[in-house]
Structure formats: structure tokens, C-alpha cells
C-alpha positions as CSV (number, residue, x, y, z in Angstrom):
1,M,0.1,-0.1,0.0
2,R,1.4,3.3,-1.0
3,T,1.4,6.2,1.4
4,I,1.2,9.6,-0.1
5,F,1.5,13.3,1.7
6,H,0.0,16.1,-0.3
7,V,1.8,19.5,1.4
8,D,-0.2,22.4,0.6
9,M,1.3,26.1,2.2
10,D,-1.7,28.3,4.2
11,A,-2.0,31.3,2.5
12,F,1.3,31.0,1.2
13,F,2.0,34.5,-0.3
14,V,0.7,36.4,2.6
15,S,2.2,34.1,5.2
16,V,5.8,35.2,3.8
17,E,4.4,39.1,3.4
18,E,3.7,38.4,7.7
19,L,7.3,37.3,8.1
20,F,9.1,41.1,7.0
21,D,5.7,42.6,8.2
22,P,4.5,41.1,11.4
23,S,1.7,44.2,11.6
24,L,0.0,42.3,9.2
25,R,-0.9,39.0,11.2
26,G,-4.6,38.9,12.7
27,K,-5.8,41.4,9.7
28,P,-7.3,41.0,6.3
29,V,-4.7,40.9,3.8
30,V,-5.2,40.6,0.0
31,V,-1.9,40.3,-2.1
32,G,-2.2,41.1,-6.0
33,G,-2.2,44.8,-6.0
34,R,-4.0,48.2,-5.1
35,P,-7.8,47.8,-4.7
36,D,-8.3,50.3,-7.8
37,A,-5.8,47.8,-9.9
38,R,-7.0,45.7,-13.2
39,G,-5.2,43.0,-11.2
40,V,-6.7,39.8,-9.7
41,V,-6.2,38.4,-6.0
42,A,-3.5,36.5,-5.6
43,A,-3.7,35.4,-2.2
44,A,-5.8,36.1,0.7
45,S,-5.3,35.8,4.6
46,Y,-8.0,33.3,6.3
47,E,-9.0,36.4,8.0
48,A,-10.1,38.2,4.7
49,R,-11.5,35.1,3.2
50,K,-14.2,35.0,6.0
51,Y,-15.5,38.4,3.9
52,G,-16.0,36.0,0.9
53,I,-12.4,37.1,-0.7
54,R,-11.1,34.3,-2.9
55,S,-7.9,34.0,-5.2
56,A,-8.4,35.2,-8.7
57,M,-11.2,37.4,-8.1
58,P,-10.7,40.9,-9.5
59,L,-9.3,43.3,-6.8
60,R,-11.9,45.7,-7.0
61,T,-14.5,43.2,-6.1
62,A,-12.3,42.0,-3.4
63,W,-12.2,45.9,-2.0
64,R,-16.0,46.2,-2.2
65,L,-16.2,43.4,-0.1
66,C,-13.7,44.2,2.3
67,P,-12.9,47.8,2.0
68,H,-10.9,48.0,5.1
69,A,-8.1,45.1,3.9
70,V,-4.3,45.9,3.7
71,F,-3.9,45.5,-0.1
72,V,-0.2,44.6,-0.8
73,E,1.3,44.5,-4.5
74,G,3.5,41.0,-3.3
75,H,7.0,39.9,-3.6
76,P,6.9,37.1,-6.1
77,E,11.0,36.6,-5.3
78,R,10.4,36.2,-2.2
79,Y,7.8,33.4,-2.7
80,R,10.1,31.1,-5.0
81,E,13.0,32.2,-2.2
82,Y,10.9,30.5,0.6
83,S,9.3,27.6,-2.1
84,E,13.0,26.7,-2.9
85,K,13.5,26.2,0.9
86,I,10.5,24.1,1.5
87,H,11.4,21.7,-1.5
88,E,15.0,21.6,0.1
89,I,13.2,19.9,3.6
90,L,10.3,17.8,1.4
91,C,13.3,16.3,-0.2
92,E,15.1,15.6,2.8
93,F,12.2,13.1,3.6
94,S,11.8,11.3,0.6
95,P,13.4,10.9,-3.0
96,K,10.1,11.1,-4.6
97,V,8.9,14.9,-4.4
98,E,6.2,16.7,-7.0
99,M,6.3,20.5,-6.7
100,A,2.6,20.6,-8.0
101,S,2.7,24.7,-7.8
102,I,5.1,26.9,-6.0
103,D,3.0,26.3,-2.8
104,E,1.9,22.6,-3.0
105,A,3.9,19.3,-3.3
106,Y,3.4,15.9,-3.3
107,L,5.8,13.0,-1.7
108,D,5.7,9.8,-1.9
109,M,6.7,8.2,1.4
110,T,6.3,4.2,0.7
111,G,8.7,2.8,2.1
112,T,10.4,5.3,4.3
113,E,9.0,4.4,7.9
114,R,12.1,2.4,9.2
115,L,13.6,6.1,8.7
116,F,10.7,8.4,9.7
117,G,8.3,6.3,11.6
118,P,4.8,5.1,10.8
119,P,2.7,8.4,8.8
120,M,1.2,10.3,11.2
121,K,5.2,10.8,13.1
122,A,6.8,11.4,10.0
123,A,3.9,13.8,9.1
124,H,4.1,15.7,12.6
125,N,8.2,16.1,11.5
126,L,7.5,17.2,8.5
127,H,5.0,19.8,9.7
128,E,7.3,20.7,12.1
129,A,10.3,21.3,10.5
130,I,8.9,23.3,8.0
131,R,7.4,25.7,10.5
132,Q,10.8,25.9,12.5
133,R,13.2,26.6,9.2
134,T,10.7,28.8,7.6
135,G,8.5,30.0,10.2
136,L,5.7,28.9,8.0
137,N,2.5,26.8,8.6
138,C,1.4,24.2,6.5
139,S,-1.2,21.9,6.1
140,I,-0.5,18.0,5.1
141,G,-3.1,15.1,4.1
142,V,-1.9,11.6,4.0
143,A,-3.1,8.8,2.3
144,S,-2.9,5.9,0.1
145,S,-3.7,7.7,-3.3
146,R,-3.1,11.4,-4.6
147,L,-6.4,12.4,-4.7
148,V,-7.3,12.0,-1.4
149,A,-4.4,13.2,0.4
150,K,-4.6,16.3,-1.5
151,V,-8.4,16.4,-0.4
152,A,-7.3,15.4,3.2
153,S,-5.1,18.6,3.4
154,D,-7.8,20.7,2.2
155,Q,-10.0,19.6,5.0
156,A,-7.0,20.0,7.6
157,K,-7.3,23.3,6.7
158,P,-5.3,25.6,8.2
159,N,-2.2,24.5,10.0
160,G,-3.5,20.7,10.2
161,I,-2.5,17.0,9.4
162,L,-5.3,14.3,8.7
163,W,-4.6,10.8,7.8
164,V,-7.2,8.7,5.9
165,L,-6.7,5.3,6.5
166,P,-6.1,2.8,4.0
167,G,-9.7,1.1,3.2
168,L,-11.6,4.2,4.1
169,E,-11.2,6.6,1.3
170,A,-15.1,6.6,-0.3
171,Q,-16.2,6.3,3.5
172,F,-13.9,9.8,3.8
173,L,-14.8,11.2,0.3
174,A,-18.6,10.7,0.4
175,P,-20.3,13.1,2.9
176,L,-17.8,16.1,0.9
177,E,-19.4,18.3,-2.3
178,V,-18.3,16.9,-5.5
179,G,-16.6,20.5,-6.0
180,K,-14.0,19.2,-3.9
181,I,-12.6,16.1,-5.9
182,P,-9.7,17.8,-8.0
183,G,-10.2,18.2,-11.5
184,V,-14.1,19.0,-11.4
185,G,-14.3,22.8,-12.2
186,K,-17.4,24.8,-12.2
187,V,-18.7,24.0,-15.6
188,T,-18.7,20.2,-14.2
189,E,-19.9,20.5,-11.3
190,Q,-23.1,22.8,-12.3
191,R,-23.9,19.5,-14.4
192,L,-23.6,17.0,-11.5
193,H,-26.0,19.3,-9.8
194,E,-28.6,19.1,-12.9
195,L,-28.2,15.3,-12.6
196,G,-29.2,15.4,-8.5
197,I,-25.5,15.0,-7.9
198,R,-24.3,17.2,-5.1
199,R,-22.2,14.8,-3.0
200,V,-19.0,12.4,-3.8
201,G,-20.8,9.5,-1.9
202,D,-23.9,10.5,-4.7
203,L,-21.4,10.3,-7.7
204,A,-20.2,6.8,-6.0
205,R,-23.2,5.2,-6.3
206,L,-24.1,5.6,-9.8
207,D,-23.0,3.2,-12.8
208,E,-19.9,3.8,-14.7
209,G,-22.0,3.5,-18.1
210,F,-24.6,6.2,-17.0
211,L,-21.3,8.2,-15.9
212,E,-19.1,7.2,-19.4
213,E,-22.7,8.0,-21.9
214,R,-23.1,11.7,-19.5
215,F,-19.5,12.4,-19.8
216,G,-17.6,10.1,-21.8
217,R,-13.8,9.3,-20.9
218,W,-14.0,12.1,-18.0
219,G,-17.5,10.1,-16.9
220,L,-15.5,7.2,-15.9
221,A,-12.5,9.2,-14.3
222,L,-15.3,10.7,-12.0
223,A,-16.2,7.4,-11.0
224,G,-12.8,6.1,-10.5
225,K,-12.1,9.7,-8.2
226,A,-15.1,9.2,-6.5
227,R,-13.9,5.8,-4.7
228,G,-10.6,7.7,-4.2
229,L,-8.2,6.6,-6.8
230,D,-6.3,8.5,-8.9
231,A,-7.6,8.6,-12.1
232,G,-7.6,11.0,-15.0
233,A,-5.3,12.8,-16.6
234,W,-4.7,15.2,-13.2
235,F,-2.6,12.2,-11.9
236,D,-1.3,10.1,-15.4
237,E,2.3,10.8,-14.2
238,E,4.1,9.0,-11.1
239,I,5.4,11.3,-8.3
240,G,8.8,13.1,-9.4
241,E,8.3,11.7,-13.1
242,E,6.3,14.7,-14.6
243,A,5.6,14.8,-18.4
244,P,7.1,18.0,-20.2
245,P,4.5,20.8,-20.8
246,K,2.9,20.8,-24.3
247,S,3.6,24.9,-24.3
248,V,4.8,27.5,-22.3
249,S,3.5,31.4,-21.7
250,H,3.3,34.6,-20.0
251,E,0.8,37.6,-20.3
252,H,0.5,40.7,-18.9
253,T,-2.5,42.8,-18.6
254,F,-1.6,46.7,-17.8
255,E,-2.7,49.3,-15.4
256,Q,-3.9,51.6,-18.3
257,D,-4.1,51.0,-21.5
258,L,-1.3,51.7,-24.1
259,V,-0.9,52.6,-27.5
260,D,2.5,53.4,-27.1
261,A,4.5,51.4,-30.1
262,Q,7.5,51.4,-28.6
263,L,6.5,50.6,-25.0
264,L,4.4,47.6,-26.5
265,E,7.1,46.0,-28.6
266,A,9.3,46.4,-25.3
267,T,6.8,44.5,-23.3
268,V,6.6,41.9,-26.0
269,A,10.2,41.6,-25.7
270,R,10.3,41.3,-22.1
271,L,7.6,38.5,-22.6
272,A,9.1,36.4,-25.1
273,S,12.4,36.4,-22.8
274,M,10.5,35.2,-19.6
275,V,9.0,32.4,-22.2
276,A,12.6,31.3,-23.5
277,R,14.2,31.2,-19.5
278,R,11.2,29.0,-19.1
279,L,11.9,26.6,-21.7
280,R,15.5,26.7,-20.7
281,E,14.4,25.2,-17.3
282,Y,12.5,22.3,-19.1
283,G,15.1,21.9,-21.5
284,L,13.3,22.0,-24.5
285,Y,13.0,24.0,-27.3
286,A,10.2,25.7,-29.5
287,R,8.8,25.7,-33.2
288,T,6.3,28.2,-32.8
289,V,5.8,31.5,-31.3
290,H,1.9,32.8,-30.6
291,L,1.2,36.5,-29.7
292,K,-2.3,37.4,-27.8
293,L,-3.5,40.6,-28.1
294,R,-6.4,42.0,-26.3
295,Y,-7.7,45.6,-26.7
296,R,-9.6,47.7,-25.1
297,D,-13.1,46.6,-25.7
298,F,-12.0,43.1,-24.5
299,T,-11.8,42.0,-28.3
300,T,-8.7,39.2,-28.5
301,I,-7.0,38.2,-31.3
302,T,-4.5,35.3,-31.3
303,R,-1.9,35.0,-34.2
304,S,1.2,32.3,-34.5
305,H,4.1,31.8,-36.8
306,T,6.1,28.1,-37.1
307,M,9.9,28.3,-37.3
308,D,11.9,26.5,-39.4
309,R,14.1,25.7,-36.7
310,A,13.4,25.4,-32.7
311,T,14.7,27.7,-30.2
312,Q,15.5,28.1,-26.6
313,L,17.0,31.7,-27.1
314,D,15.9,34.9,-26.1
315,A,16.6,36.9,-29.2
316,D,14.9,33.9,-31.8
317,L,11.4,34.3,-29.9
318,V,11.9,37.9,-29.4
319,E,12.2,39.0,-33.0
320,E,9.2,36.0,-33.8
321,A,6.9,37.7,-31.1
322,R,7.5,41.5,-32.3
323,R,7.2,40.6,-35.9
324,L,3.9,39.2,-34.7
325,F,3.2,41.9,-33.0
326,R,4.1,44.7,-35.6
327,T,2.2,42.9,-38.1
328,H,-1.3,42.1,-36.6
329,W,-1.6,45.2,-33.8
330,K,-4.2,47.8,-35.1
331,R,-1.9,50.8,-34.7
332,G,-3.1,53.4,-32.3
333,V,-5.9,51.0,-31.0
334,P,-5.3,50.7,-27.1
335,V,-4.4,47.4,-26.1
336,R,-4.8,46.2,-22.3
337,L,-3.5,42.9,-22.4
338,L,-0.5,41.4,-24.6
339,G,1.3,37.3,-23.7
340,V,3.4,35.3,-25.8
341,A,3.6,32.0,-26.0
342,A,5.2,28.7,-27.6
343,S,4.6,25.6,-28.5
344,G,5.9,22.6,-30.8
345,L,8.1,22.0,-28.0
346,Q,11.2,19.3,-28.8
347,I,14.1,18.0,-26.5
348,Q,16.6,19.3,-29.5
349,E,17.3,22.5,-31.4
350,G,18.0,20.6,-34.7
351,Q,20.8,20.0,-37.2
352,L,23.0,23.5,-37.5
353,S,26.4,24.7,-38.9
354,L,29.3,24.4,-36.9
355,L,29.6,27.7,-36.9
356,D,26.2,28.0,-35.7
357,Q,26.3,25.6,-33.2
358,E,29.3,27.3,-31.5
359,R,27.8,30.8,-31.5
360,R,24.2,29.4,-30.2
361,E,26.4,27.7,-27.7
362,R,28.0,30.6,-26.7
363,W,24.2,32.4,-26.1
364,R,22.9,29.7,-24.3
365,R,25.8,29.6,-21.6
366,A,25.4,33.5,-21.3
367,L,21.6,33.5,-21.1
368,E,22.0,30.7,-18.5
369,A,24.1,32.8,-16.2
370,A,21.7,35.5,-16.5
371,D,19.1,32.9,-15.4
372,R,20.8,32.0,-12.3
373,V,21.2,36.1,-11.3
374,R,17.5,36.1,-11.9
375,D,16.8,33.4,-9.6
376,R,18.8,35.1,-6.8
377,F,17.9,38.1,-7.4
378,G,14.9,38.9,-9.3
379,E,13.1,38.5,-12.8
380,S,14.5,42.5,-13.1
381,A,17.8,41.6,-12.6
382,I,18.9,41.2,-16.1
383,E,16.9,42.0,-19.3
384,L,17.8,42.4,-23.1
385,G,18.1,45.9,-24.4
386,S,15.4,45.3,-26.2
387,A,13.0,44.5,-23.4
388,M,14.4,47.2,-21.0
389,E,11.7,49.6,-21.8
390,G,8.8,47.1,-21.2
391,L,10.2,46.4,-17.3
392,Y,7.0,46.5,-15.0
393,R,6.8,45.0,-11.4
394,E,6.3,41.6,-11.9
395,R,2.7,40.6,-10.3
396,A,2.3,38.0,-7.5
397,H,-0.5,35.9,-9.3
398,E,1.4,35.9,-12.5
399,N,3.0,32.1,-13.4
400,P,6.5,32.4,-11.2
401,A,9.2,31.8,-13.7
402,R,10.8,28.7,-11.8
403,R,8.8,26.2,-9.9
404,P,11.5,24.0,-7.5
405,G,12.6,20.8,-8.7
406,R,13.0,22.1,-12.3
407,G,16.7,22.5,-13.3
408,A,17.3,23.1,-16.6
409,G,18.0,20.6,-18.8
410,K,15.5,18.0,-17.0
411,H,14.1,16.6,-20.9
412,G,17.1,17.3,-22.6
């Protein structure tokens, strides 16, 4: 029988902010930006959640719900630093660690009892190690599957540990709302409600054929999840053996709509550079570059171009992304959002002449050195000249450029 831990940091961004500003403790705190900004809530303290504030909610909505909340911009570089510290601690408890995001992870603790004792003791020791060495609290779910461990950590919040004993998975899940199942979003939840399915136990009593007829292959996965199994695409990979991504992207919403061509192009360059960095971290090369452009009236267009050769170099992606922007932007029309993505990912660059290979290898080494500087001092520590004017304060809700446990060349 497997033993899986799901470790989820409690109000992670807020908790890190409190380490640097203890006056925030006990107050409704919202991380993400000013209350009048266009951004969304990246994190909310438990005190703020009492007012209905949730992640991904527009900041202006959060302000209307709780005008006396403390709104902070956030410090992504600090969150990455503490995430790395947490990852180091997790790796001391198991060789199989998977960071599901910057603030949550799975550990396969199967076979570690001789080192760390039974599951509950090991979980308490891990919980205390994180608290002592980072000053942060977490919640830990323990179960025989990743799905049940994740649900258990959510039920244990805040600052708790919950072990679902083997054989009791279905009994534990049965009274919970179907929306608690990982992978069940608002649309699926609504469809289940329309069928009279509100609790996981209701779902577990249904025939697999009925669910397959209504939901296709996802219906079969739902049937397995209701019994506590790691069913469906969410859990296809073994812990620590994550599949490479199919695409990499970054986007940014401006505080005010922009019409300045030079600033817009610089922002495109900045986003393309961030995508290139992510590609190097995965050890992947991209053939296709995508541009996302949203105007003031929310009209959104996406355009793409496939290159002759795959790349992970900033200059290549910047050139292609800027060309797409120049071709498809309606000059003079205010822009609300820009995004750059890369797809057609592969593990090799392709055939090059010896001269080109040497030149590109020098570029790669220089960029990897720049990446290490950014890891230590933040995203804006080093930038290409073409991206300098496009610098903006990195928002807490925007995807961190580096997730612990993923080094360059992992898939190379």
C-alpha cells in the first residue's frame, strides 16, 4: 500500500509577507496589487476569506467586499525563495517529490517508515521542520492516493494534518461536495448538480456506464475519483516523473491601456524573454511562437508563426513575437493585455552548421548565467536591451518563472 503526502502551504503569499511585516498578522490581507488596479487576487489571508474574498477574484471586487482590508503588491522573488527552502526540506524526507505549484507538493513516502516512523509521526516531523526552518505553517494530507491526500490536506486547513486510513477512502469522500474532487471545475459541478449529484457519495453510487454516457472518458475518471483512485489526466504521471509541458506562456495586463508602440514592443520582448527562460528550465526548444493581444473593448486576437528551427534563445523568440505584433496590431488602438507563448516543443534544437552551433552555444551559456542571477535577485535583475523599456513590476498572480525541482535540462 502506498503512502502519499500532500503538503499545502497555508495562505502562502500572505504568510511570507507577514514574515517581513508582522503588523499584517491577524488582519484581512489581500496580495495582488492596489484595490483600484486591474489585477486579480493572488492570495488572501484567512481573515480576508471570511468576507468572501478568494484567489483570482478581481481586486476591485475584493475591495468592495472588504474596504478595510490591507492590499499589498506582493514580492514574487520572496515566494520563489521560500518555495525553494520548502522543496529542500521535502527532499530530506523522500527522494520522490513533485512540486504541483509554488506552494504545494506531493511526496511518495512509501517504504520510509524505518527512517521516519509511521505516517502520522513522519507528517508531524515534516510539519515541524517546515515551521522551524521557514516560520511558515502548512497543512498535510496523508492517504494511499494523491487524490485523497490532496482532499485531506484541504480538509485539514489551516495548519493541520489529516490521515485517511487505507480502506476508508470512499467513506471519507462520501459526505463532501463534488466540487472538492480535484479536476471538477464549476462547469462540471453544475452539470452534476443538474443530475441531482451534490455529494461524492451520490457520485460513487452511480453506474460507470451512466457516467460514461453523460461525460465520456471523463465520466469513467469521475467514477474512479469518487472511490478515491488516482483516475484521470490529473494523476497520469508518477510522483517526481512529471511529463514535459505542451506549451509555455506569459502574459501581462496593463494598469492603463497603452498605445505607445515602443513600450508595447518592449513588453512583447520582455514576455518573450520570460518564455525563453522557462524553456531553458525545462530543457526544451520551441518551433512555434504565439502572440495574444487584447484591446480596450476586450476584443482578443491570437496569431502564431512556426519557425524553420526550434529554439530556446531569447533573441529568436523576441524577433518572432515582435514581428507578429507589428503585423497584427491595429496601430493607435489601445491595448489592454499582451501575451507570448511557445509550442511545438521538442528536446533538440535541430541540425546546425558548426559555426552556428558554437555561436548559439555561447549565447546559451550566457543566458543560463543570466537565469541564475535572476533566480537569486529577481526577474528584473538582467534584461535584453529590447525589453528594458517594457519592464513592469512582476505581479504576484503571474506564473513564477521557476518552480522548485525543475532545473535546466531536465528533459534534455
